[in-house]
DRENPAVEX-477993 format. One record per residue (C-alpha): residue in three letters; x, y negated, z negated. Coordinates in steps of 0.02 Angstrom, whole numbers. Example, Ala and Ser with C-alpha at 12.3 -4.5 7.8 and 13.67 -1.06 7.14 Angstrom:
// residues 2
+------+--------+--------+--------+
| type |      u |      v |      w |
+------+--------+--------+--------+
|  ALA |    615 |    225 |   -390 |
|  SER |    684 |     53 |   -357 |
+------+--------+--------+--------+
//
This chain:
// residues 90
+------+--------+--------+--------+
| type |      u |      v |      w |
+------+--------+--------+--------+
|  LEU |  -2359 |   7868 |   3246 |
|  ASN |  -2399 |   7986 |   3389 |
|  GLU |  -2512 |   8096 |   3282 |
|  MET |  -2609 |   7946 |   3217 |
|  TYR |  -2625 |   7875 |   3393 |
|  VAL |  -2702 |   8040 |   3454 |
|  LYS |  -2822 |   8042 |   3305 |
|  VAL |  -2882 |   7866 |   3345 |
|  LYS |  -2893 |   7901 |   3532 |
|  THR |  -3002 |   8055 |   3504 |
|  GLY |  -3099 |   7986 |   3355 |
|  PRO |  -3275 |   7914 |   3344 |
|  ALA |  -3236 |   7756 |   3445 |
|  SER |  -3186 |   7864 |   3594 |
|  LYS |  -3361 |   7935 |   3609 |
|  GLY |  -3521 |   7861 |   3676 |
|  LYS |  -3550 |   7732 |   3811 |
|  THR |  -3397 |   7625 |   3768 |
|  GLY |  -3280 |   7773 |   3742 |
|  ALA |  -3198 |   7767 |   3912 |
|  ALA |  -3160 |   7581 |   3897 |
|  PHE |  -3097 |   7606 |   3719 |
|  LYS |  -2975 |   7743 |   3772 |
|  LYS |  -2914 |   7644 |   3922 |
|  ASN |  -2886 |   7487 |   3818 |
|  LEU |  -2807 |   7582 |   3674 |
|  THR |  -2683 |   7662 |   3795 |
|  ALA |  -2642 |   7492 |   3871 |
|  ALA |  -2621 |   7416 |   3698 |
|  GLU |  -2505 |   7556 |   3643 |
|  VAL |  -2396 |   7542 |   3799 |
|  THR |  -2384 |   7354 |   3770 |
|  TRP |  -2347 |   7379 |   3585 |
|  ILE |  -2206 |   7502 |   3623 |
|  ALA |  -2128 |   7377 |   3744 |
|  PHE |  -2142 |   7242 |   3609 |
|  ARG |  -2067 |   7356 |   3476 |
|  ASN |  -1920 |   7401 |   3586 |
|  THR |  -1884 |   7222 |   3640 |
|  ASP |  -1908 |   7148 |   3467 |
|  SER |  -1794 |   7280 |   3391 |
|  GLU |  -1662 |   7248 |   3524 |
|  VAL |  -1662 |   7061 |   3487 |
|  TYR |  -1657 |   7094 |   3300 |
|  GLY |  -1510 |   7210 |   3325 |
|  LEU |  -1418 |   7080 |   3427 |
|  SER |  -1449 |   6948 |   3293 |
|  GLY |  -1369 |   7061 |   3163 |
|  GLY |  -1235 |   7125 |   3277 |
|  SER |  -1267 |   7311 |   3254 |
|  ASP |  -1371 |   7460 |   3304 |
|  ALA |  -1415 |   7482 |   3120 |
|  PHE |  -1511 |   7318 |   3125 |
|  LYS |  -1602 |   7376 |   3282 |
|  LEU |  -1648 |   7542 |   3203 |
|  LYS |  -1706 |   7457 |   3043 |
|  LYS |  -1826 |   7346 |   3142 |
|  MET |  -1891 |   7493 |   3247 |
|  ILE |  -1930 |   7591 |   3089 |
|  GLU |  -2016 |   7442 |   3008 |
|  LEU |  -2124 |   7405 |   3160 |
|  THR |  -2167 |   7589 |   3186 |
|  ASN |  -2220 |   7609 |   3004 |
|  ASN |  -2329 |   7453 |   3017 |
|  ARG |  -2412 |   7514 |   3177 |
|  THR |  -2443 |   7686 |   3103 |
|  LYS |  -2526 |   7603 |   2952 |
|  GLN |  -2635 |   7498 |   3067 |
|  LEU |  -2691 |   7650 |   3167 |
|  LYS |  -2726 |   7744 |   3005 |
|  GLU |  -2841 |   7603 |   2951 |
|  TRP |  -2935 |   7621 |   3115 |
|  ASP |  -2948 |   7808 |   3089 |
|  ASP |  -3008 |   7787 |   2910 |
|  GLY |  -3146 |   7668 |   2962 |
|  ALA |  -3189 |   7497 |   2896 |
|  GLN |  -3264 |   7439 |   2734 |
|  GLU |  -3447 |   7393 |   2753 |
|  GLY |  -3460 |   7214 |   2816 |
|  ASP |  -3288 |   7215 |   2896 |
|  THR |  -3348 |   7254 |   3071 |
|  CYS |  -3501 |   7259 |   3182 |
|  SER |  -3616 |   7405 |   3151 |
|  GLY |  -3576 |   7550 |   3266 |
|  SER |  -3398 |   7496 |   3309 |
|  ILE |  -3308 |   7616 |   3193 |
|  PRO |  -3373 |   7717 |   3047 |
|  PHE |  -3391 |   7638 |   2876 |
|  LYS |  -3290 |   7704 |   2731 |
|  GLY |  -3405 |   7792 |   2610 |
+------+--------+--------+--------+
//
């Protein structure tokens, strides 16, 4: 997760005139996501009555977030986004 986050934060969207805003908003989003992951996992663990439930949820959410960030790093299929936002897959 951390490696993919750094790749996205230093990738093409971080450059140019909107780069500073992108990096600031990405950081804010990641801090918020981590708080969500931790709270959601805690509640899930309480519902199952064990730390194993909590860990299972944390792993699931972390894997999903890593996949999402990887998609951002890979770029979008043509037509999936506004031109210039992120690079198109070739």
